[in-house]
C-alpha positions in Angstrom: -49.7 27.6 52.3 -47.7 24.3 52.8 -47.9 22.2 55.8 -46.0 18.8 56.7 -47.3 16.4 59.3 -47.5 12.7 60.0 -50.6 11.1 61.3 -52.3 7.5 61.2 -54.3 6.1 58.5 -57.9 5.4 59.7 -60.9 3.7 58.3 -64.4 5.0 58.5 -67.3 2.5 57.5 -70.7 3.7 56.7 -73.1 1.0 55.3 -71.2 -1.0 53.0 -68.7 1.6 51.9 -65.2 2.1 53.4 -63.3 5.6 53.5 -59.8 5.9 54.5 -58.6 9.1 56.4 -55.7 10.9 57.9 -56.4 13.6 60.3 -54.9 16.7 60.0 -53.1 17.6 63.3 -55.0 20.4 65.3 -52.4 23.1 64.9 -52.6 22.6 61.2 -56.3 22.4 61.3 -56.5 25.8 63.1 -54.4 27.2 60.6 -56.6 25.9 57.5 -59.6 27.0 59.4 -58.3 30.5 59.6 -57.6 30.9 55.7 -59.8 33.5 53.9 -61.4 30.8 51.5 -64.1 30.9 49.0 -67.2 29.1 50.4 -67.0 25.6 49.2 -69.2 22.2 49.6 -69.1 20.9 53.1 -66.6 23.7 54.1 -63.8 21.7 52.1 -60.4 23.3 51.2 -58.9 22.3 47.9 -55.2 20.9 48.4 -52.5 19.4 46.5 -51.1 16.5 48.6 -47.7 14.3 48.4 -47.5 11.2 49.9 -44.1 9.3 49.4 -43.6 9.6 45.4 -47.5 10.1 44.8 -49.0 13.5 44.3 -52.4 14.4 43.7 -55.4 17.0 44.0 -58.3 16.7 46.5 -59.7 18.5 49.3 -59.6 18.1 52.9 -62.9 18.3 54.8 -64.0 19.5 58.3 -64.5 16.8 60.8 -67.5 16.7 63.4 -65.8 14.3 65.3 -62.5 16.1 66.1 -63.3 19.6 65.0 -60.2 19.7 62.8 -59.9 18.6 59.2 -59.5 15.0 57.6 -57.6 13.9 54.4 -59.2 11.3 52.4 -56.9 8.7 51.2 -57.7 6.9 47.9 -57.1 3.5 47.3 -54.8 4.0 44.5 -52.3 6.0 46.8 -52.8 3.6 49.6 -51.7 0.6 47.6 -48.8 2.8 45.7 -47.4 3.8 49.0 -48.0 0.6 51.0 -49.9 2.3 53.6 -51.1 0.4 56.5 -53.7 1.1 59.1 -53.1 2.8 62.2 -49.3 3.5 60.9 -48.2 7.3 60.4 -48.4 8.7 57.1 -45.9 11.5 56.3 -48.1 14.1 54.4 -47.1 17.4 52.6 -50.3 19.2 51.9 -50.5 22.4 49.9 -53.6 24.6 50.0 -54.9 25.9 46.3 -57.0 28.9 45.5 -55.3 30.9 48.4 
C-alpha cells in the first residue's frame, strides 16, 4: 500500500532526548490499522518513506495520544530536506511486508 499526505513536523521531548515526528492523518492511520500484518514490536509497521529527494526505511508506530500512527523523522532527513517545525511535510509512505 502506498499513501501520500502532508502533515506538520512536531517534537516530542522526553528527559534530555528529543524525537521528531509527523502524524499520519486519521484516514490513512485507519487504513494502516486494517492491514493484516505480522505482529511487530509496539504494533509498528515497516515502511519505505520519501520526503523530497530523500528515501529511507523505518517504521510507523501507533500513538496513544491521537489513536493514529506517527512517523519518526531522522535528523539526517530533517537537515537534508530543510524541514521546519510546525510546517507541513509532504510524505510518500509505502508499506513493506504486506
